Structure formats: C-alpha cells, structure tokens
N, C-alpha and C positions, 0 to 999 in steps of 0.2 A: 361430518361438518354441519353446523347448524344453518339452517336456511335463513336467507335474509328476508325478513318480513317488513313490508311497507304497507302502512295503511293510508288510503286516500279518502279525502273528504270532498265531494262536490258541494259547494257552498253557495247559498244565495240568501242574504239577509238573516244570518244565523247568529247575530251578536248576542242574543239572549240565551242561546243554549249551547254554543260551541264549547265553552268552558267546562260545562257539566259533563258533556259527552266525552271530552278529552280526559277529564279527571277520572272517569270510570274505566278507562283502559288501564290494565294492570301495569304498574311502574316497571320500566325496563323491558317490557315485552316487545314492543315494536323497535326496529332499527331506525325508522324515520316515519313521521307523519306528514304527509303532504295535503295541504289544503289548496284547492283551486276555487277562487272566488270569482263568480260570474257577474262582476259589476254591481255588487251590493250597494244598497243605498244607506246602510247603517255602519256600525263600527266593526264589522266581522273581521276585516283585514288587521286592524290594529290589535284586536284581542288575540287573534291567532298568532301574530308575530310576537306578542308578549308572552304567549304560551310556549314559544320556541318551536313552532311549527315551520315547516318549509312552506312558504306561501307564493302562490302564482296567481296573478290577477288578470282577468280578461278586461281589456279596455271598454268593451261594450258587451251587453248581454247576449249571449249566443245560444242559450238553451241548455237543458238538462243533459241531452245527449252529448252535445259539444263539450260540456264541462267533463263528462266522463272520458271523452277522447283524450283530453289534455291530461286528466288524472293518470290514465293508463300509459300514455306516452312518456310521462315524466317517471313513473314507476319503473318502466322498462329501461329507461336511460340511466336511472340510478341503480340498476342491477338487482332488482328485486327477484327473489325466487318464489315468494308468495305475496299476492296482493289482495288486501282486504278492503272492501268498500264499506264505509260506515257513514251514514248521513249525519251531519253535525247538528241535526234538529232535535236531538235527544229522544227521538221516537223509539230507537232500538237499543237494546241493552249491550253496550260496548264492552262490559266485563267478560263476555264470552268469546272475544276474538281469539285468545289462545286455543280454545277448543276447535274453532274453525281451522286454524293453522295446523294443528297437530293431525287432523284427519287427512289433510293434504300432504303434510310432510311424511306421514307413514304410508303414502301411496294407496290410500283407501279410495279416495275421490280426487278428481281433477278440479271439481267446483263444489263449494258447499253454500247452500242457501239458508238464510234464517227465516224460518216459517212463523208467521204471527197466528196461525189457525189451528192450534192443536185441538181446541174444542170451540164449538160455536159460542157457548156461553162466555168463555174466557176472552175470545176475540171482540165480542160485542161489549163486554164489560170494560175492555181496554179504552173504549170510546170510538172504535171504528164505525162510521156512519153505516146504517143498515143497507143502503144502496150499493155502498162500496163492498160490503161483505157479500151480497148477492152476486154482484157482478164478478168478484173474485173467485167465488165458487163455480159460477157458470163457465167462465173462460178456462179456469184450471182443469175442470173435467173434460172440456173439449180439447185442450191442449195435450192432456195426458192420453186421451184416446187417439189423437192424431200421430203422436210421436212414440207411443209405447212406453212412456215414462209412467212413474207413479208418485209424482211429487205432491206434497200437501199444498203447496202454494207456488205459482209461477211468477207472482207480482211483487215480491219482496225487494227492498233496496238495500238489504244487508247480504252481501255476497263475498265470497272468498275464491280466488282463482290461483291455480299454478301458472307459473310463467309461461309454459308451453301452450296454455289455452290463449293468452293474449298475443303470443307470437304467431299462432295459427289463424285465429279468428280475424276476418277482414272487418274489424269494428270501425275503422275510419270511413267505410262506405255506408255506415248506418245513418239514421236520422239524427238530427241534432235536437229533436223534441223527446218527449217522454217514452215514445214507443221504441227508442233505442234498447231499452231493458228487454222487451219482448224479442226484438230482433236478435239480440245477443244470445238468449237462450235457445232459440230455434237454431241458431248457427252452431252452438255447442253440441246440440243433439245431431245435427247434420254431419258434423266432423267426428261424431262418435266419442266424445268425452263422457267421462263418468260423473254424474251429478248426484249429489245427496242433499238432504236437508235436516235441519235441527230446529227443535222448537225454541223460540225466543220470546221473552215478555216484550211487550211494546206499550208505548204510552201515546195517547192521542191527547195532547195538551195544547192550550191556546197558542203558545209560543212555537209550536212545531209547525213546519211547512206541510201543506197538504193541497193537492190539485182540487179544483172545484168540479161541480157536476158537468158543466160544459167540456172542460178539459178531460174529465173522465170518460165522457162519451167519445170524444175524439180519440183518446187512448185506446178504448175497447175497439173501435172500428179499425184502428191501425193494427191492433193485434190480430183481428180476424183476417185482415189483408195479409199480414206476414204469414199466418198459418196457411193461407191459400197458396202464397208464393213457395212456402216450404214444401207443400204437397206436389205442386207442379215440378219443382226442381228435383224432388225425389223420384218422380215419374219420368223424368227426362223430357218433360214438355216445355220447359223453360230453362234459361241459362242466366242467373241473376247475379250481379256483382256482389251482393251481400253473402253469397254462398261460394265465392271464389277465394281459396286459401291465399294468405299473404305470401305463401311459399310456391304459389303457382299450382 
C-alpha cells in the first residue's frame, strides 16, 4: 500500500514565493499540502487557499517552532505516513520531495534532511551569508562529534519524517522559537532514529525569509544549550521533558 504523504509548510509573509514553491512540487505526488500561517501581514493565506492548500491560520504570531507544532499535529491528525516540511519561501528545491519520501518508504531512513552544503563554493554562491556558513559548519562539526552522527548539515529547514518519529518525539515540549529545529534533531538521535541527508540546491533571494544576525546568535546559543542538555541526559545527570517519549 502506498504511503500517505503530507507536505507541511510553516509560513510567515510568504505571499511572493508560496506559489512558486508549490508549483515545483511534482503534480499528484502529495496527498495533501497543509500550510500553517503564523499571522502573516500579507496575502499568504489568500494565495494558499487559491492554490487549493489546506490552510490553518494562527490568530497571532506564535513563532517558528509553534508553527511547526501545528503543522505536525495537523499531519498526524490527517493520518500521514510520511511528513515533509518545505518552507514556502522558495529557498529549497521542492522538486526533490518524492526522493525524500522514497527513502523513508523503503525503510532506509526514518528522517531525511536536505543539505545545502555539498561544497563550500556552491553554498556561498547560492547567496548564503558568510557568517551563516561559518556558524553552520562550526555547529555541525560539534553536533556530529557529540552525537556520533556524520551529517553534512544540522540546520536545514527541508526535512522529511516517518510518522513513527512524530509519534515518539515530544516536540510539543520544544521551544516556540527557531531552536525548535535543533531540539528536534537532538531528540531523534536520543531516541535512536536513523537520519540521512541529501544535497539540495538552495536559493537566497530577496523574497525568501531569513533570520538576521541577532536572531542567528540567539539560535546558535540555544543550539549549544540543547547540545549540553543532550549530553547531560545521555549521562543520566539530567531528566528533561524534551527527552521524554510521548509514549512514556
């Protein structure tokens, strides 16, 4: 039986890019596309509805992590077997979504990440700011050393999950801010899920959303804090809610 694939899009002010992102998804691939709008100030909701997407709107801005929580809750409620998160800002190449799904469907990985850093030159030529590239590389090296993984990038927003991952990970206990992404990956390592990554082209364009330097620093510090929490939990020196299975 074919797996039910649901694409989720955490959106904020994506009116200029959401249509291009959706149109790049191979026609007929996804059983449903759910866009969760975090109180955008533009026409994101109207455009998404005109595209035939399932649209959920937050009455007030809750944050990137809170947006993902709603995305995953909705996908599980709609009986997804595979959930793929694609940002609707056209930064990532959504044409590759079927490849992500196939790797999970064939039980090769439980999680597939889209990596922007196949080579340094390619990454910087895509428009990634130098400070983001350096911090990405620094954090990824430390995270791989701490967890025993060998991922080329820990900080991508293009991700695919098997249903069992979302049922196990206590993502509702995570931050409502950007560090949600780091917490989620440390949780998947802690619970022993298999993670793989694929190279994906990316575009840094004026219309695409991107966190600024100050928010990037806050995110980096939050990631380091999560790494420390992960190590304390693994050593039995702490018992934290973000590492408590939803199944107990």
